[in-house]
N, CA, C and O of each residue as an XYZ file, in Angstrom:
856
protein
N      19.936     10.599     -9.574
C      18.621     10.723     -9.316
C      18.224     11.167     -8.033
O      19.245     11.065     -7.353
N      17.500     11.512     -7.470
C      17.333     12.032     -6.191
C      15.865     11.100     -5.638
O      14.811     10.954     -6.256
N      16.261     10.537     -4.206
C      15.046      9.860     -3.474
C      14.840     10.484     -2.112
O      15.696     10.958     -1.365
N      13.595     10.393     -1.946
C      13.042     11.040     -0.632
C      12.170      9.949      0.004
O      11.390      9.303     -0.696
N      12.285      9.753      1.225
C      11.320      9.040      2.008
C      10.500      9.954      3.001
O      11.081     10.797      3.683
N       9.199      9.774      3.061
C       8.353     10.921      3.675
C       7.458      9.897      4.728
O       7.410      8.670      4.642
N       6.874     10.623      5.585
C       5.906     10.087      6.810
C       5.070     11.118      6.705
O       5.564     12.232      6.883
N       3.661     11.023      6.404
C       2.500     11.921      6.622
C       1.377     11.432      6.870
O       1.215     10.243      6.595
N       0.460     12.065      7.358
C      -0.953     12.100      7.649
C      -1.891     13.122      7.078
O      -1.664     14.325      7.209
N      -3.001     12.630      6.410
C      -3.867     13.817      5.833
C      -5.408     13.161      5.787
O      -5.674     11.979      6.001
N      -6.168     14.017      5.521
C      -7.669     13.331      5.445
C      -7.620     12.326      4.270
O      -7.398     12.720      3.125
N      -7.836     10.993      4.572
C      -7.719     10.112      3.694
C      -8.656      9.036      3.532
O      -8.692      8.487      4.633
N      -9.533      8.365      2.645
C     -10.453      7.614      2.931
C      -9.626      6.173      3.707
O      -9.955      5.580      4.734
N      -8.652      5.954      2.928
C      -7.843      4.386      3.436
C      -7.230      4.748      5.018
O      -7.424      4.153      6.077
N      -6.430      5.947      4.724
C      -5.905      6.156      6.258
C      -6.592      6.214      7.279
O      -6.327      5.618      8.323
N      -7.760      7.095      7.050
C      -8.706      7.307      8.342
C      -9.213      5.882      8.671
O      -9.363      5.657      9.872
N      -9.453      5.049      7.951
C      -9.925      3.821      8.246
C      -9.021      2.639      8.693
O      -9.385      1.679      9.373
N      -7.887      2.853      8.238
C      -6.670      1.949      9.052
C      -6.768      2.536     10.382
O      -6.836      1.704     11.287
N      -6.790      3.627     10.689
C      -6.611      4.186     12.223
C      -7.994      3.590     12.862
O      -7.886      2.924     13.892
N      -9.165      3.781     12.347
C     -10.233      3.594     12.942
C     -10.416      1.989     13.332
O     -10.742      1.564     14.440
N     -10.137      1.230     12.186
C     -10.154     -0.398     12.277
C      -8.840     -1.108     12.576
O      -8.862     -2.339     12.595
N      -7.773     -0.507     12.797
C      -6.589     -1.065     13.332
C      -5.955     -1.816     12.094
O      -5.440     -2.904     12.352
N      -5.931     -1.462     11.030
C      -5.770     -2.023      9.574
C      -4.095     -1.495      9.109
O      -3.472     -0.487      9.443
N      -3.775     -2.461      8.352
C      -2.348     -1.833      7.589
C      -2.715     -1.834      5.990
O      -3.649     -2.515      5.565
N      -2.135     -1.252      5.386
C      -2.218     -1.184      3.978
C      -1.152     -0.783      3.087
O      -0.106     -0.244      3.450
N      -1.467     -1.071      1.919
C      -0.384     -0.416      0.825
C      -1.343     -0.151     -0.133
O      -2.422     -0.707     -0.342
N      -0.653      1.029     -0.837
C      -1.748      1.809     -1.961
C      -0.700      2.070     -3.176
O       0.500      2.341     -3.154
N      -1.395      1.930     -3.986
C      -0.828      2.704     -5.503
C      -1.906      3.135     -6.408
O      -2.932      2.497     -6.641
N      -1.530      4.430     -6.959
C      -2.403      5.175     -7.775
C      -2.085      4.837     -9.060
O      -0.993      5.004     -9.603
N      -3.334      4.227     -9.655
C      -3.314      3.981    -11.100
C      -3.322      5.106    -12.257
O      -2.690      5.046    -13.312
N      -4.139      6.101    -11.849
C      -4.356      6.997    -12.839
C      -5.288      8.202    -11.992
O      -5.867      8.047    -10.916
N      -5.237      9.292    -12.742
C      -6.281     10.229    -12.226
C      -6.790     11.396    -13.246
O      -6.045     11.758    -14.157
N      -8.249     12.049    -13.044
C      -8.442     12.662    -14.225
C      -9.314     13.681    -13.407
O      -9.439     13.385    -12.219
N     -10.004     14.944    -13.872
C     -10.279     15.868    -13.740
C     -12.019     15.729    -13.866
O     -12.410     15.212    -14.913
N     -12.914     16.091    -13.019
C     -14.241     15.956    -13.345
C     -14.718     17.236    -12.612
O     -14.823     17.123    -11.391
N     -15.013     18.389    -13.141
C     -15.530     19.541    -12.600
C     -14.052     20.045    -11.644
O     -12.894     20.145    -12.052
N     -14.627     20.310    -10.205
C     -13.414     20.691     -9.258
C     -12.934     19.349     -8.496
O     -12.202     19.355     -7.506
N     -13.485     18.157     -9.141
C     -13.075     16.906     -8.256
C     -11.992     16.352     -8.994
O     -11.946     16.357    -10.224
N     -11.056     15.839     -8.191
C     -10.142     14.712     -8.872
C     -10.674     13.518     -8.625
O     -11.058     13.223     -7.493
N     -10.768     12.620     -9.740
C     -11.040     11.190     -9.632
C      -9.723     10.395     -9.857
O      -8.887     10.530    -10.750
N      -9.753      9.666     -8.976
C      -8.379      8.564     -8.842
C      -8.830      7.305     -8.736
O      -9.849      7.028     -8.105
N      -8.048      6.379     -9.395
C      -8.056      4.932     -9.449
C      -6.962      4.270     -8.643
O      -5.812      4.683     -8.785
N      -7.209      3.315     -7.840
C      -5.849      2.967     -6.941
C      -6.446      1.468     -6.760
O      -7.572      1.046     -7.028
N      -5.375      0.839     -6.246
C      -5.100     -0.448     -5.772
C      -4.496     -0.545     -4.530
O      -3.481      0.117     -4.316
N      -5.055     -1.408     -3.510
C      -4.662     -1.709     -2.215
C      -4.631     -3.048     -1.810
O      -5.409     -3.917     -2.201
N      -3.608     -3.208     -0.926
C      -3.520     -4.614     -0.156
C      -4.109     -4.250      1.402
O      -3.786     -3.124      1.778
N      -4.761     -4.880      2.165
C      -5.431     -4.764      3.499
C      -4.577     -6.018      4.152
O      -4.416     -7.133      3.656
N      -4.036     -5.471      5.513
C      -3.515     -6.665      6.436
C      -4.330     -6.356      7.455
O      -4.668     -5.175      7.545
N      -4.813     -7.283      8.408
C      -5.179     -7.179      9.687
C      -6.162     -8.330     10.106
O      -6.154     -9.403      9.503
N      -6.896     -8.109     11.017
C      -7.825     -9.250     11.318
C      -9.106     -9.209     10.440
O      -9.724     -8.183     10.156
N      -9.413    -10.459     10.055
C     -10.550    -10.813      9.107
C     -11.734     -9.676      9.321
O     -12.041     -8.777      8.538
N     -12.261     -9.957     10.512
C     -13.724     -9.130     10.914
C     -13.477     -7.645     10.820
O     -14.326     -6.909     10.317
N     -12.207     -7.135     11.344
C     -11.982     -5.560     11.260
C     -11.570     -5.413      9.494
O     -11.844     -4.324      8.989
N     -11.116     -6.174      8.851
C     -10.960     -5.756      7.723
C     -12.301     -5.685      6.806
O     -12.339     -4.809      5.942
N     -13.382     -6.553      6.953
C     -14.793     -6.543      6.743
C     -15.544     -5.331      7.219
O     -16.380     -4.824      6.471
N     -15.316     -4.851      8.360
C     -15.730     -3.582      8.907
C     -15.285     -2.469      8.074
O     -16.072     -1.640      7.617
N     -13.687     -2.444      7.824
C     -13.206     -1.412      6.895
C     -13.849     -1.371      5.643
O     -14.040     -0.315      5.040
N     -14.238     -2.636      5.167
C     -14.896     -2.456      3.656
C     -16.212     -1.732      3.574
O     -16.562     -0.773      2.887
N     -16.890     -2.519      4.540
C     -18.424     -2.030      4.650
C     -18.443     -0.403      4.883
O     -19.104      0.296      4.115
N     -17.709      0.172      5.952
C     -17.870      1.445      6.110
C     -17.155      2.349      4.971
O     -17.468      3.532      4.840
N     -16.288      1.798      4.245
C     -15.752      2.467      3.016
C     -16.839      2.705      2.075
O     -17.136      3.767      1.529
N     -17.447      1.437      1.955
C     -18.492      1.518      0.744
C     -19.540      2.480      0.851
O     -20.250      2.820     -0.096
N     -19.654      3.048      2.375
C     -20.858      3.912      2.547
C     -20.362      5.544      2.252
O     -21.173      6.468      2.193
N     -19.203      5.677      2.118
C     -18.289      7.130      2.086
C     -19.022      7.792      0.395
O     -18.964      7.267     -0.717
N     -19.521      8.804      0.729
C     -20.052      9.621     -0.525
C     -19.020      9.737     -1.659
O     -19.277      9.678     -2.862
N     -17.864      9.902     -1.118
C     -16.731     10.149     -2.124
C     -16.416      8.642     -2.958
O     -15.816      8.733     -4.028
N     -16.721      7.612     -2.586
C     -16.547      6.334     -3.099
C     -17.332      6.182     -4.286
O     -18.504      5.827     -4.163
N     -16.800      6.422     -5.533
C     -17.520      5.914     -6.895
C     -17.806      4.473     -7.056
O     -18.917      3.990     -7.278
N     -16.459      3.703     -6.892
C     -16.876      2.148     -7.215
C     -15.500      1.662     -6.435
O     -14.447      2.299     -6.424
N     -15.730      0.447     -5.814
C     -15.094     -0.209     -5.028
C     -15.399     -1.799     -5.214
O     -16.519     -2.294     -5.342
N     -14.128     -2.500     -5.199
C     -14.153     -4.158     -5.624
C     -13.050     -4.654     -4.630
O     -11.938     -4.140     -4.504
N     -13.533     -5.734     -3.945
C     -12.929     -6.452     -2.987
C     -12.673     -7.806     -3.128
O     -13.684     -8.505     -3.187
N     -11.496     -8.430     -3.206
C     -11.432     -9.859     -2.912
C     -10.023    -10.191     -2.448
O      -9.003     -9.625     -2.842
N     -10.092    -11.176     -1.565
C      -8.745    -11.624     -1.091
C      -7.701    -10.938     -0.599
O      -6.493    -11.118     -0.748
N      -8.512     -9.853      0.211
C      -7.680     -8.609      0.719
C      -7.271     -7.575     -0.188
O      -6.537     -6.697      0.268
N      -7.602     -7.528     -1.335
C      -7.126     -6.746     -2.518
C      -8.123     -5.859     -2.769
O      -9.242     -6.363     -2.858
N      -8.034     -4.621     -2.915
C      -9.059     -3.426     -3.160
C      -8.603     -2.544     -4.342
O      -7.477     -2.082     -4.529
N      -9.741     -2.402     -5.124
C      -9.709     -1.580     -6.414
C     -10.575     -0.340     -6.034
O     -11.725     -0.599     -5.679
N     -10.223      0.866     -6.054
C     -10.961      1.908     -5.473
C     -10.930      3.196     -6.565
O      -9.893      3.642     -7.055
N     -12.116      3.634     -6.806
C     -12.372      4.920     -7.748
C     -13.003      5.653     -6.705
O     -14.020      5.263     -6.130
N     -12.292      6.908     -6.414
C     -12.806      8.012     -5.598
C     -12.918      9.259     -6.016
O     -12.317      9.552     -7.050
N     -13.676     10.248     -5.348
C     -13.235     11.647     -5.634
C     -12.293     12.169     -4.555
O     -12.265     11.653     -3.438
N     -11.492     13.237     -4.915
C     -10.709     13.861     -3.981
C     -10.465     15.015     -4.161
O     -10.325     15.453     -5.303
N     -10.351     15.821     -3.018
C      -9.903     17.360     -3.200
C      -8.719     17.687     -3.076
O      -8.068     18.125     -4.025
N      -8.259     17.538     -1.933
C      -6.844     17.727     -1.117
C      -5.957     16.373     -1.128
O      -6.129     15.624     -0.166
N      -5.436     16.155     -1.681
C      -4.514     14.798     -1.816
C      -3.159     14.814     -2.121
O      -2.895     15.598     -3.033
N      -2.164     14.177     -1.638
C      -0.920     14.198     -2.438
C      -0.855     13.774     -3.584
O       0.134     14.102     -4.240
N      -1.829     12.951     -4.170
C      -1.650     12.536     -5.579
C      -2.032     13.718     -6.426
O      -1.807     13.696     -7.636
N      -2.583     14.715     -5.860
C      -2.841     15.853     -6.637
C      -1.760     16.862     -7.096
O      -1.915     17.737     -7.948
N      -0.763     16.623     -6.466
C       0.368     17.204     -6.354
C       1.670     16.288     -7.236
O       2.834     16.617     -7.466
N       1.111     15.371     -7.494
C       1.900     14.173     -8.166
C       2.255     14.806     -9.768
O       1.296     15.022    -10.510
N       3.428     15.041    -10.176
C       3.552     15.296    -11.701
C       4.244     14.187    -12.255
O       4.424     13.152    -11.612
N       4.724     14.391    -13.663
C       5.443     13.681    -14.718
C       6.999     13.589    -14.016
O       7.673     12.574    -14.189
N       7.497     14.710    -13.230
C       8.885     14.566    -12.894
C       9.104     14.211    -11.675
O      10.134     14.561    -11.098
N       7.963     13.293    -10.963
C       8.065     12.626     -9.807
C       7.589     10.978    -10.099
O       6.632     10.696    -10.821
N       8.301     10.131     -9.513
C       7.680      8.837     -9.639
C       7.932      8.217     -8.222
O       8.908      8.446     -7.509
N       6.913      7.419     -7.954
C       6.956      6.239     -6.977
C       7.924      5.312     -7.111
O       7.950      4.520     -8.053
N       9.049      5.359     -5.890
C      10.247      4.356     -5.804
C       9.509      3.111     -5.431
O       9.994      2.093     -5.925
N       8.485      2.952     -4.700
C       7.735      1.811     -3.945
C       6.210      2.019     -4.028
O       5.788      2.950     -4.713
N       5.523      1.366     -3.499
C       3.945      1.530     -3.154
C       4.148      2.359     -1.896
O       5.212      2.495     -1.292
N       2.974      2.893     -1.591
C       2.742      3.742     -0.462
C       2.252      2.851      0.559
O       1.359      2.073      0.222
N       2.732      2.819      1.909
C       2.647      1.973      2.852
C       1.723      2.807      4.083
O       2.109      3.948      4.337
N       0.625      2.322      4.783
C      -0.113      2.920      5.579
C      -0.015      2.051      6.831
O      -0.077      0.834      6.660
N       0.128      2.517      8.038
C       0.127      1.971      9.413
C      -1.275      2.052     10.052
O      -2.278      2.571      9.561
N      -1.152      1.461     11.197
C      -2.573      1.409     11.792
C      -3.040      2.701     12.639
O      -4.122      2.845     13.209
N      -1.970      3.598     12.581
C      -2.342      4.994     12.942
C      -2.687      5.846     11.972
O      -2.832      7.030     12.275
N      -2.873      5.443     10.698
C      -3.094      6.195      9.520
C      -2.119      7.088      8.941
O      -2.410      7.950      8.112
N      -0.997      6.881      9.370
C       0.481      7.397      8.575
C       0.672      6.601      7.336
O       0.464      5.401      7.154
N       1.214      7.723      6.332
C       1.462      7.138      5.086
C       3.043      7.249      4.986
O       3.666      8.170      5.512
N       3.651      6.187      4.235
C       5.150      6.187      4.082
C       5.295      6.293      2.497
O       4.828      5.412      1.774
N       6.003      7.475      1.955
C       5.917      7.715      0.682
C       7.648      7.429      0.466
O       8.488      7.816      1.279
N       7.955      6.694     -0.764
C       9.343      6.903     -1.174
C       9.010      7.467     -2.849
O       8.265      6.959     -3.687
N       9.773      8.559     -2.932
C       9.456      9.169     -4.290
C      11.069      9.471     -4.873
O      12.098      9.651     -4.220
N      10.856      9.450     -6.356
C      12.110      9.890     -6.926
C      11.901     11.141     -7.960
O      10.832     11.667     -8.271
N      13.012     11.418     -8.334
C      13.015     12.521     -9.497
C      14.523     12.873     -9.894
O      15.399     12.877     -9.029
N      14.735     13.103    -10.936
C      16.063     13.389    -11.717
C      16.450     14.722    -10.895
O      17.636     14.902    -10.620
N      15.586     15.551    -10.544
C      16.036     17.029     -9.854
C      15.423     17.109     -8.729
O      14.227     16.885     -8.543
N      16.466     17.528     -7.700
C      15.987     17.850     -6.365
C      15.106     19.069     -6.216
O      14.553     19.316     -5.144
N      14.989     19.734     -7.148
C      13.886     20.807     -6.930
C      12.504     20.209     -7.144
O      11.579     20.620     -6.443
N      12.323     19.400     -7.931
C      10.971     18.666     -8.134
C      10.633     17.988     -6.784
O       9.493     18.188     -6.363
N      11.410     17.263     -6.093
C      11.271     16.801     -4.895
C      10.795     17.623     -3.676
O      10.042     17.184     -2.807
N      11.401     19.059     -3.718
C      11.133     19.992     -2.843
C       9.856     20.676     -3.166
O       9.078     21.072     -2.297
N       9.660     20.806     -4.474
C       8.157     21.304     -4.667
C       7.233     20.415     -4.315
O       6.206     20.874     -3.814
N       7.335     19.142     -4.457
C       6.396     18.073     -4.000
C       6.165     18.107     -2.215
O       5.143     18.057     -1.531
N       7.427     18.200     -1.911
C       7.473     18.460     -0.380
C       6.651     19.555      0.369
O       6.036     19.448      1.430
N       6.812     20.758     -0.544
C       6.183     22.105     -0.080
C       4.558     21.818     -0.476
O       3.632     22.289      0.184
N       4.410     21.120     -1.451
C       2.893     21.128     -1.728
C       2.103     20.199     -0.493
O       1.016     20.512     -0.008
N       2.958     18.918     -0.084
C       2.156     18.214      0.757
C       1.948     18.930      2.158
O       0.962     18.738      2.870
N       3.111     19.868      2.494
C       2.826     20.642      3.699
C       1.836     21.415      3.669
O       1.527     21.935      4.741
N       1.063     21.724      2.508
C      -0.261     22.603      2.757
C      -1.381     21.761      3.040
O      -2.423     22.252      3.475
N      -1.244     20.379      2.803
C      -2.571     19.688      2.807
C      -2.401     18.516      4.232
O      -3.367     17.905      4.689
N      -1.078     18.399      4.727
C      -1.115     17.035      5.507
C      -1.081     17.746      6.933
O      -0.537     18.841      7.085
N      -1.691     17.058      7.951
C      -1.561     17.460      9.449
C      -0.471     17.309      9.928
O      -0.095     18.307     10.543
N       0.468     16.191      9.917
C       1.670     15.977      9.966
C       2.548     15.427      8.899
O       2.144     14.465      8.246
N       3.743     15.966      8.658
C       4.777     15.780      7.481
C       6.101     15.603      8.101
O       6.553     16.532      8.770
N       6.840     14.408      7.942
C       8.212     14.225      8.621
C       9.089     13.656      7.153
O       8.794     12.702      6.432
N      10.122     14.514      7.044
C      10.788     14.012      6.097
C      12.099     13.025      6.767
O      13.021     13.391      7.497
N      11.825     11.781      6.272
C      12.517     10.793      6.891
C      14.117     10.705      6.275
O      15.081     10.489      7.009
N      14.214     10.893      4.926
C      15.307     11.238      4.160
C      15.472     11.703      2.816
O      14.555     11.485      2.024
N      16.490     12.304      2.441
C      16.384     12.957      0.900
C      17.851     12.665      0.577
O      18.752     13.042      1.326
N      18.080     11.966     -0.586
C      19.524     11.685     -0.778
C      19.563     11.317     -2.319
O      18.607     10.774     -2.873
N      20.844     11.680     -3.028
C      21.332     11.454     -4.299
C      21.762      9.946     -4.307
O      22.471      9.513     -3.398
N      21.282      9.051     -5.458
C      21.485      7.723     -5.410
C      21.504      7.468     -6.926
O      21.237      8.365     -7.726
N      21.835      6.197     -7.302
C      21.984      5.645     -8.649
C      20.802      5.185     -9.050
O      20.265      4.493     -8.184
N      20.158      5.311    -10.091
C      19.039      4.797    -10.570
C      19.077      3.026    -10.402
O      20.037      2.507    -10.973
N      18.294      2.241     -9.804
C      18.433      1.050     -9.750
C      17.318      0.217     -8.964
O      16.921      0.615     -7.869
N      16.965     -0.616     -9.386
C      15.811     -1.595     -8.893
C      14.662     -0.765     -8.715
O      14.033     -0.913     -7.667
N      14.245      0.139     -9.605
C      13.044      0.970     -9.717
C      11.659      0.054     -9.487
O      11.709     -1.169     -9.617
N      10.860      0.502     -9.261
C       9.448     -0.074     -8.739
C       8.710     -0.105     -9.676
O       8.167      0.963     -9.957
N       8.393     -1.316    -10.527
C       7.299     -1.328    -11.573
C       5.920     -2.106    -11.006
O       5.911     -3.282    -10.644
N       4.924     -1.339    -11.005
C       3.658     -2.204    -10.408
C       2.902     -2.939    -11.653
O       2.799     -2.489    -12.794
N       2.428     -4.103    -11.189
C       1.928     -5.096    -12.313
C       0.863     -5.874    -11.781
O       1.141     -6.174    -10.620
N      -0.217     -6.320    -12.130
C      -1.154     -7.252    -11.975
C      -0.632     -8.443    -11.183
O       0.172     -9.062    -11.880
N      -0.762     -8.881    -10.220
C      -0.043    -10.296     -9.641
C      -1.183    -11.346     -9.862
O      -2.396    -11.190    -10.003
N      -0.398    -12.467     -9.845
C      -1.125    -13.688    -10.373
C      -2.183    -14.034     -9.337
O      -2.061    -13.676     -8.166
N      -3.280    -14.771     -9.803
C      -4.251    -15.215     -8.803
C      -4.014    -16.140     -7.839
O      -3.707    -17.275     -8.203
N      -4.094    -15.881     -6.667
C      -3.872    -16.639     -5.569
C      -5.333    -17.066     -4.954
O      -6.350    -16.397     -5.136
N      -5.281    -18.189     -4.255
C      -6.312    -18.659     -3.501
C      -6.503    -18.091     -2.174
O      -5.566    -17.603     -1.541
N      -7.778    -18.147     -1.711
C      -7.969    -17.330     -0.496
C      -6.778    -17.753      0.548
O      -6.005    -16.946      1.064
N      -6.776    -18.776      0.703
C      -5.767    -19.521      1.730
C      -4.674    -19.107      1.454
O      -4.061    -18.669      2.427
N      -3.900    -19.041      0.022
C      -2.441    -18.656     -0.331
C      -2.344    -17.321      0.132
O      -1.387    -17.025      0.848
N      -3.400    -16.264     -0.242
C      -3.258    -15.105     -0.113
C      -3.066    -14.716      1.578
O      -2.244    -13.912      2.016
N      -4.011    -15.478      2.352
C      -3.837    -15.350      3.685
C      -2.468    -15.690      4.195
O      -1.868    -14.920      4.945
N      -1.979    -16.808      3.807
C      -1.033    -17.479      4.165
C       0.317    -16.242      4.177
O       0.859    -15.811      5.195
N       0.628    -15.870      2.805
C       1.258    -15.056      2.588
C       1.266    -13.598      3.556
O       2.130    -13.204      4.338
N       0.064    -13.032      3.204
C      -0.215    -11.741      3.807
C       0.536    -11.842      5.468
O       1.259    -10.990      5.984
N       0.103    -13.128      6.046
C       0.313    -13.245      7.479
C       1.840    -13.326      7.654
O       2.343    -12.637      8.541
N       2.589    -14.075      6.917
C       4.080    -14.221      6.810
C       4.627    -12.857      6.661
O       5.626    -12.526      7.299
N       4.085    -12.124      5.929
C       4.665    -10.656      5.462
C       4.395     -9.755      6.863
O       5.324     -9.145      7.394
N       3.065     -9.738      7.389
C       2.613     -9.033      8.714
C       3.518     -9.454     10.069
O       3.805     -8.554     10.858
N       3.932    -10.728     10.311
C       4.622    -11.332     11.261
C       6.050    -11.358     11.159
O       6.724    -11.893     12.039
N       6.618    -10.762     10.039
C       8.133    -10.662      9.960
C       8.703    -11.929      9.533
O       9.850    -12.193      9.891
N       8.192    -12.567      8.970
C       8.698    -14.108      8.600
C       9.756    -13.727      7.577
O      10.717    -14.494      7.526
N       9.759    -12.616      6.700
C      10.758    -12.436      5.716
C      11.788    -11.433      5.811
O      12.503    -11.116      4.861
N      11.874    -10.824      7.231
C      12.832     -9.922      7.696
C      14.119    -10.819      8.138
O      14.128    -12.048      8.195
N      15.172     -9.971      8.428
C      16.204    -10.530      8.737
C      16.777    -10.083      9.931
O      17.218     -8.934      9.954
N      16.859    -10.877     11.056
C      16.604    -12.159     11.241
C      15.005    -12.290     11.127
O      14.284    -11.312     11.327
N      14.512    -13.509     10.805
C      13.231    -13.868     10.801
C      12.567    -13.520     12.253
O      13.167    -13.763     13.301
N      11.421    -12.997     12.216
C      10.575    -12.651     13.627
C       9.601    -13.723     14.066
O       9.020    -13.719     15.151
N       9.454    -14.805     12.956
C       8.436    -15.757     13.651
C       8.745    -16.887     12.716
O       9.242    -16.778     11.595
N       8.359    -18.064     13.370
C       8.375    -19.320     12.545
C       7.344    -19.969     11.719
O       6.210    -19.707     12.119
N       7.390    -20.683     10.758
C       6.287    -21.594     10.214
C       5.290    -22.152     11.099
O       4.083    -22.087     10.865
N       5.801    -22.705     12.122
C       5.132    -23.408     13.144
C       4.020    -22.220     13.725
O       2.802    -22.394     13.757
N       4.623    -21.171     14.104
C       3.900    -20.249     14.720
C       2.915    -19.517     14.097
O       1.950    -19.046     14.699
N       3.156    -19.381     12.692
C       2.394    -18.683     11.694
C       0.999    -19.862     11.327
O      -0.119    -19.362     11.202
N       1.154    -21.353     11.178
C       0.493    -22.033     11.194
C      -0.620    -22.097     12.303
O      -1.780    -22.364     11.988
N      -0.269    -21.859     13.555
C      -0.806    -21.710     14.743
C      -1.722    -20.390     14.609
O      -2.937    -20.297     14.782
N      -1.030    -19.655     14.343
C      -2.239    -18.323     13.978
C      -3.056    -18.402     12.874
O      -3.988    -17.597     12.879
N      -2.969    -19.192     11.865
C      -3.933    -19.553     10.910
C      -4.900    -20.505     11.320
O      -5.954    -20.609     10.691
N      -4.621    -21.302     12.436
C      -5.504    -22.269     13.048
C      -5.350    -23.530     11.941
O      -6.345    -24.089     11.480
N      -4.244    -23.831     11.644
C      -4.044    -25.035     10.630
C      -2.782    -25.735     10.945
O      -1.919    -25.156     11.604
N      -2.600    -27.050     10.480
C      -1.331    -27.774     10.851
C      -0.366    -26.988      9.861
O      -0.581    -26.188      8.951
N       0.919    -27.609     10.472
C       2.457    -27.111      9.880
C       2.349    -27.281      8.311
O       2.527    -26.375      7.497
N       2.043    -28.526      8.037
C       2.168    -29.142      6.572
C       1.524    -28.163      5.738
O       2.136    -27.459      4.936
N      -0.033    -28.116      5.984
C      -1.117    -27.477      5.193
C      -0.550    -25.837      5.060
O      -0.516    -25.239      3.985
N      -0.153    -25.296      6.267
C       0.286    -23.913      5.947
C       1.406    -23.791      4.945
O       1.395    -23.059      3.955
N       2.396    -24.616      5.334
C       3.611    -24.531      4.697
C       3.524    -24.697      3.161
O       4.329    -24.162      2.398
N       2.380    -25.559      2.717
C       1.974    -25.890      1.308
C       1.425    -24.551      0.600
O       2.026    -24.173     -0.406
N       0.351    -23.831      1.049
C      -0.072    -22.918      0.809
C       0.732    -21.585      0.740
O       0.492    -20.721     -0.103
N       1.716    -21.480      1.699
C       2.807    -20.417      1.736
C       3.716    -20.629      0.218
O       3.821    -19.847     -0.727
N       4.284    -21.950      0.408
C       4.995    -22.265     -0.761
C       4.235    -22.063     -2.241
O       4.907    -21.546     -3.134
N       3.096    -22.387     -2.476
C       2.625    -22.147     -3.820
C       2.361    -20.760     -3.953
O       2.551    -20.342     -5.096
N       1.991    -19.946     -3.145
C       1.873    -18.682     -3.059
C       3.375    -17.884     -3.725
O       3.306    -17.118     -4.686
N       4.452    -18.165     -3.148
C       5.519    -18.025     -3.429
C       5.977    -18.224     -4.583
O       6.554    -17.284     -5.128
N       5.851    -19.505     -5.282
C       5.893    -19.720     -6.276
C       5.424    -18.996     -7.454
O       6.045    -18.792     -8.497
N       4.072    -18.587     -7.096
C       3.439    -17.812     -8.134
C       3.925    -16.416     -8.130
O       3.956    -15.768     -9.176
N       4.298    -15.937     -7.018
C       4.547    -14.306     -6.858
C       6.160    -13.991     -7.189
O       6.577    -13.004     -7.794
N       6.845    -14.934     -6.711
C       8.244    -14.568     -7.135
C       8.826    -14.399     -8.529
O       9.472    -13.439     -8.952
N       8.471    -15.526     -9.172
C       8.601    -15.299    -10.621
C       7.932    -14.160    -11.527
O       8.405    -13.641    -12.538
N       6.760    -13.919    -10.925
C       5.925    -12.916    -11.689
C       6.761    -11.524    -11.531
O       6.913    -10.755    -12.481
N       7.317    -11.271    -10.155
C       7.814     -9.929     -9.759
C       9.092     -9.591    -10.942
O       9.230     -8.574    -11.622
N       9.929    -10.814    -10.904
C      11.149    -10.501    -11.487
C      11.275    -10.743    -12.870
O      12.341    -10.575    -13.463
N       9.977    -11.227    -13.549
C       9.892    -11.477    -15.013
C       9.522    -10.298    -15.902
O       8.891     -9.357    -15.420
N       9.783    -10.307    -16.807
C       9.675     -8.981    -17.752
C       8.269     -9.000    -18.289
O       7.886     -8.108    -19.046
């Protein structure tokens, strides 16, 4: 199996607003269909950033003429939109996502794709070259098929549990070595250490079994 990691930037409803409002996000396309000349896509996103900036992000997004439907709760966004030129349009059955797409505060997208055939990877990259303002190949390599990404609906978290784990991820609590402490995270969330730890522990207890269960 071949995998490739790519960094790109193009005209994107989510990416443009990540840069405008200083937000980070993840994205996963659920499906697509054709309607006339338009491509209709369904996608889910997680937004990370200051709460007031996320609210501005969502309010601005809902005003866009290409948005057909948007639902937002606990920093999770379900989006249906019209697209003309997009990486998803070049997506085919011979290519799969090895992880969710990540977007940074500058609007750059980070893709990790896989295929049984190196030629399919090259076709996808050549197609992206035509629609992206910038495109950088971070890596292309042949590897064994393992730990394949399977998207699934996550368990329901309360608003405080969701904020607790989003903050921990954003601040690097799960990196090795840790880039922050529980005490520092509790201070950022403006709560005491015991309360924050409890919210994070419950969120982890819901998420971790869900990710690894069949």
